[in-house]
N, C-alpha and C positions, 0 to 999 in steps of 0.2 A: 785583645782586639784583633779581628781578622780583616783582611782587605775586602772580602766579599762573603756573603752568606753562602752556606752550603745548600745548594738547591738541587732538586731533581731535574729531569729533562724539561719539565714544564712547571712554572711557578705562577700561580694566580695572585694578582693584586687588584686593589681598586684603581690605583693610579700608578703609571710608570712614567718616570721623568728621565729624559735623555739629556745629559749635561748637568754637571754639578758645580757650575759657577754660581755667583750670587743669585742669578735668576732662578736656576733650577733648585737651589737650596731653599729659596723662598716659596716656590710652588710646593715643594715637599713639606715645608713647615706649615703652610696653610691647609694642605690636604690632611696632614696628621692632626692638626688642631681640630679639624672637623670630624675626626674619628675614622678617616679612610686609611686603609693599609697602603703603603707607598714604597716603591722601589726607585732607586736613583742609579743610573748607569753613567760611569765616567771613564774615559780612556786616558786622561792625563791626571793632573792634580785636582783634588777636591778643593774648591775655591775659585778655580777657573782663571781666565785671562786677567780679570781685574786685580786679583790678589797677588799675582806673581809676575805679570808682564805689562801691566797697564796702569790703572789708577794708583795702586799703593806704591809701587817702586818709582813711578814718575813723580808723584807728589813728594815722596821722600827725598828724591834728588832735587826737586825744585825748592823745597822749604828753606834750606840754608842759603840758596842763591837769592831768594826774595827777601829773607830776613836781613842778609848783609846789605842788600840794596836799600832797604828801609832804614837800617841803622846808619848808613852813610849820609842820610838826609837829616839826621837829628843832631842839633848843636850839642856839643859836649860829649858826644859819643862817636861822631864821624871819624875823628882822628884815631880811634882805637881799632877801627875795622877796615883800614885801607889795604891791608895785606891780602894775599891770595887765600882762597879757601883751602882747608886741609882735605885734599882729595881722598886720601885713604879713609879719613873719618866719615866723609860724606858717603862713600861707597859702602862702608861698613854699616852705616845707619840704614841705607837702602836694603842691604842684605838682611838686617834685623827685621825690617818691616815686611819682608817677604818670608820670614821664618826660615831663611836659608833655602828657599824653594822646597820646603818639606811641608806636608799638609796634615800632620798629626792633629793639630788643634782644630782644623776644619772638619776632619773626620770625626773627632770626638763630639763636636757640636751637632753634626748631622745625625750621628747615631743617638745623640741625646734627645732629639725630637722624635725618635722612634722610626726613622726611615732605614730601610735596608740598602746597603751600598753594594753595587755590583761593579767590580773593576773590569774594564774591557770596552770594546767598541760595540755600541748598540746600533742595530739596523732594523728598520721596519721590515717585516716579512709577511705582512697582511694586516687587515683591520684589527686594531687593538692587540697587535702582537709584535713583540720586539725580541730579536735574537741577539744574544750577547756573545761575542767572541772574546774569551779571556786572554790574558797575556801569554798563557801556555798553549794557546791554540784550541782549547776545548770550547764547545759551544753549549749554551742552554737557552731555553725560550722562556720569556716572561709574557704573561697575558694580562690585559687590563680590563676589568669589568666596566669601568666608566670612562677613563681618559688616558691618553698618552700625550705628554707635553714635551715638545721639542724645544730644548733650551740650549742649543749647540753654539749660538753666537756667530761670530764672524772671524775671518782670517785676513791678514794683510794682503793686498794685491800688489804684486811686483810686475811691472810691464814687461812684455816679451820683446826685449831689445837685443840687438847683436852684442854678444859678449857678456850677457847678463849672468849666465851660469858660472863662468870663470871668475867674474867679479865678486861673487859671494856678497851681495849687498846686504846691508842692515835693513830689517823691518823694525816695527815698534818693539818687537821682542828683544832684538839685539841691542837696540838703543837704550832700553831700560835695564838691561842686565849686563852690559859690558863691564869688564873688569879693569880696563885701562882707558885712559883718555887719548883719543887719536889726535895726532898733531894737527891734521887738517881734515875737516869733515864737510862734505857736501850734503845738504839736505834738500831733497826734491819734494816740493809740496808746501803750500802755505796755509794749511788747515791747522787744527788744534794740535795734532801730534807733531807736525813740522815746527810750529813756533815754540811749543813747549820744549822739545828736544834741542832746538837751536839755542834756546835760553840756557838750558842746563849745560850743554857741552861748551858753549862759548865761555860761560862763567868758570868752568873747570879747567880751562886752558886751551881748548881747541881753537883753531882758526876756522871759523864757520862761514860757509857760503850758502845762501838760501836761494834756490832756483824756483821760480813760480811761473806757471804757464799763463796765468791770468794777469790782472792789473794790480792786485794787492793781496794782503794777508787777510785771513779770517773772512772769506767771502760770504759766509752765511750770516754774519752779524752786520750791524750798521757800519757803513764805510769808515766812520771815524775810529772805530775800534781797531781795525787793522792798521790804520794810519798811525795811531799813537803807539801801538806795539812795534811797528816797523821803525819808527823814529827812535825808540829806546834800544832796540836791537842794534841799530847802526851806531848809536852812541856808545854802546858796549863793545863795538869792534867788529860785528858781523857785517858781511857784505850781502846785499839783497839785490837780485836781478829779476825783473819782471818781464813777462812777455817772451819767455824762452822755454824751449822744450829739449829734453835729452833724446838724442837719436841713437846713441850707442855708448857702451862702456868698454874699457879695455883694461885688463890686468894680466900682462904677459907672465909675470912671476907670481906664484901663489902668495908669497910674503911681501910682494912689492906694492908700490902705489897703484891706484886706480886712476885712469884718465877718463874724464867725462866729456863726451862729444855733444855739442849743442847744434840746434837747427840753424843758428846764425853763422855757423862755421867756427865758432870759438871752441876752445879746449881748456879744461880745468883739471889740474892734477891734485889728488887728495889721497889721504891714507885710508879713509872709509867713505862710503856713500850710503845715505839713508833714504829709502823711498817711503814717503808718507803720502801715498797717492790714492788712498781709498781702501775700502773693505769689501769682501765678498762673503756671502752666507756659507756656513759650514753645513751644506746639505748635499754635497756631491756624492757621498758614499753612505747615504742615510736610508736607502731603500725606498725612496719616495715613489719610484715607478711601480712598486707593488701595491700602492693604494691610489693609483691614477694621477699622481703628481709628477712634475718634471724635476729630475735630479739637478742639483746646483742652483735651483731657483730660490728667490725670496718667497716666503710663505705669506700669502694674503689672508688677513684675519678680520673678523668683526671686532667690535669694541670690547667683547669679553675675551678676546684673543683666541677664539675658536676658528680654525682654518675653514675658509669658505668652502661649502660643498660637502662638509663632513659634520657628524654629530658627536665625534669622539676625539678628534685630533686637535690639539692646541699648539700654537707656536708663540713663544713668549720671549721677549727681549730682542736683541739685535736681529735675530733671524727673521723677524717679521718686517723689518725695515721701517718701522714707525718713528722711532726715536733712539738712535744708537748711543745711549748713555746708560751707565750702570744703574744710576738711581732711578731712571725711567723704566729700565727693565725690571727692577725690583718692585716698582709701583705696579707694573703690568702683572707681575707674579702674584701680588696680593689680590688684584682684581680677578685674575684667572683662577687662582686657588679658591676664592669665594664662589665664583661661578661654577666651577667643577663640583664643589660641595653642594651647592643649591640644586643643580641638575641631578646629582646622584641621590640626594636625600628626598627630593620631591615635596618636602614639607616646608621649604623655604621659598617664598616667592622670588622669582628672578626679576631683577630690576635693571634693565640695560638702557634706561633713559639717560640723557646727558647728565653727568655728575652723579649718577646712581651708583650703588655699591658694586654693581657688576659691569660697569662700563669705564674703560680707560680713556675718559674724555680729555684728560690733561695732555694726552699725546697730540691732540689737535690744537689745543688752545693755550696751554700753559707749561711748556717744556723749559725748565731752567738749566742753565749751563754756566760754569765758571771756567775760564781759561787762566791757568795759574802762571802767567808770565809776569814780567815787571815792565809796565803796569799790568795788573789783573784786568781782565775783560769779563763781564758777566751780563747775561741777558735772560729774559723770559718772555714768552709770547711772541707776537709778530713784530717784525721790523716795519719801518715806514713803507718800504717797497712792497713787502708781502701784504700789508693791510690794504694798500691801494689796489694791488692786483686782485685781491679778494672782493673788491667792490665796496669797501667800507668808506664812509665819509669821515675822514680823520684829520687830526692836527698833530704835528710833532712839536713837542715842547722841550727845549734844550736849556741846560744851565751849566755854567762853568763850575766844576767841582772845586777848583782852586779858590773860588770866591766864598766858600763855606768856612766858617771859623774853625771847625773841627779838622778840616784838611790842613789848614795852616799850622795847627798844633801837631798834626801827625808827622809832617815833614816840611823842611824848607824846600822851596821850589816845587811844591806839589803841582802836578799836571794831571788833569782828568776832565771827564765830561759825563753828563747824565742826560738821558732822553726818555720821555714817556710819550706813548702814542695814545691819544685820546679819541675814543669813538664819540663823535660830536652828536650823534643821534641819541645814544643811550647815556652819555656822560659817564662812561666807565673806561678803564685802561685796557687796551688790547696788547700792549707790550711795554717793556722797560729795558733799557740798556745802561749799564754803568761801566766806565773805564777809568782806572786810577789805582794807585797803591791802596791796598787794604779794603777794597770794596766788595770782595767776595761774600763777606758776611752780611752785606746789605741786601743780597739778592732774595732772601726768603721773604722779607717784607714785601718786595715787589711781586713775588710768586703768590703770596696770600691775596694781594690786591687784584691780581689778574684772575687767578682761579676763583676767587670769591666774588668777582664782578662787583667790587665795592664801589658804590657811587662816589664821584668826585666830592659831592657835598659832605659825605660821611668821612672821607679821607681828610678833609679840612679839620676834623676834630681829633685826628690821630696825631698827637703833639710829639714831635721828636725831641729827645733830650738835648740840652745845650751843655757844652759845645762838642757835639759829635758830628762825624761825617754824614750821619743819617739826616741831619738838618737840611740836606739837599732836597728832601721830600717837600718841606715847607717852601723852599725857593722855587721848586718846579710848579707847585700849586699856585703860588703868588704870580708867577710868570703867566700861567694859564689864565688866571682871573684878570690879569692886567692891572 
């Protein structure tokens, strides 16, 4: 096995994919399944951010934390799990789930679908043309007969603050790959990365302080989601401060503590600081200027993920800013791959109507997400505020998850909440949110209901098994019917 195919100065392909994360891998897979020759260019590890610095390591770190929390609520078991987590074992499990930051398995899979791997940095140097700079500095050019797909994802944004370079702050990469537990950790940002990493490191022994510029956690979800997660974090020992911003950071000694300066005049000393304050597209050095686009910009696409104003360039996954989630990017990749094949072969009708095979409609209407904290928070579709802003005539239907028999069996002292947003004109669901222990696996049923636009009257016939937490569906429908 070689890291890259041996190519001449110019290698023609049907499709060239820049970026070999889960999104790029799936575009390549769909293109190859359609019989199109495909090259994939990658400057780091095959498998991308999700496999090594995001989804897989973060969830590997969170799993023992949440499992212990669940076990502590089960009579007859709680007494056996009161001790601390085995930090070395947790970190070793994380390392195993990332394959020790080696990509041999991912390389074998991608080669197995018949894609050619080109190691190096890929830049657009003209329409349908990608120049690859290999690690040894040599360059070669790839040309695409039909499509170039940009699947380069995003990078963490670190604010330009006084002292930031010397402070060497963590981003999501350092937070998911750290080899030691910091004694004191400041987390800046109350979104998904912030709350998940606060959950992990607090449970592993850090003294965590969470700083939030806004009013609460998880601002893109229903307000009660952030409230329940914040309540649990504070009970676990984390400190949460809202309505504050960081104005500077100081780390006079390279191995010493970092001081965080706040806009209210306060100062907090910690051993590490994590900025979880947003993402930016990896398009700065992509050569966008050679095809009339702005370097560093998000790439605006149609529902087939083709970049507006072009007939050959696709932007798939986080880089198009539609739904910054791995599973949603893979969904887009399946759509884009099918659309590329249809346009290339010209004997397959292109169907970009809503919910058609060549339209990523779910990006607008049915994006699912699970936040793997304790309690878990999961949602799909629109929140109440989003539905009202969009002009829908809606009703929010709430139910206490603790009042469901399955929840009482799941854990003593269960706390949670469920909400569905009903379109009163069409009597379908526009959104669903669950918060509570063990509710992540409930989400797909909600996703099917929202994406399928299943009528409330038909949902009444979808009988949940007793006694499971999913019986909350029945309770929500009963509440709606009155």
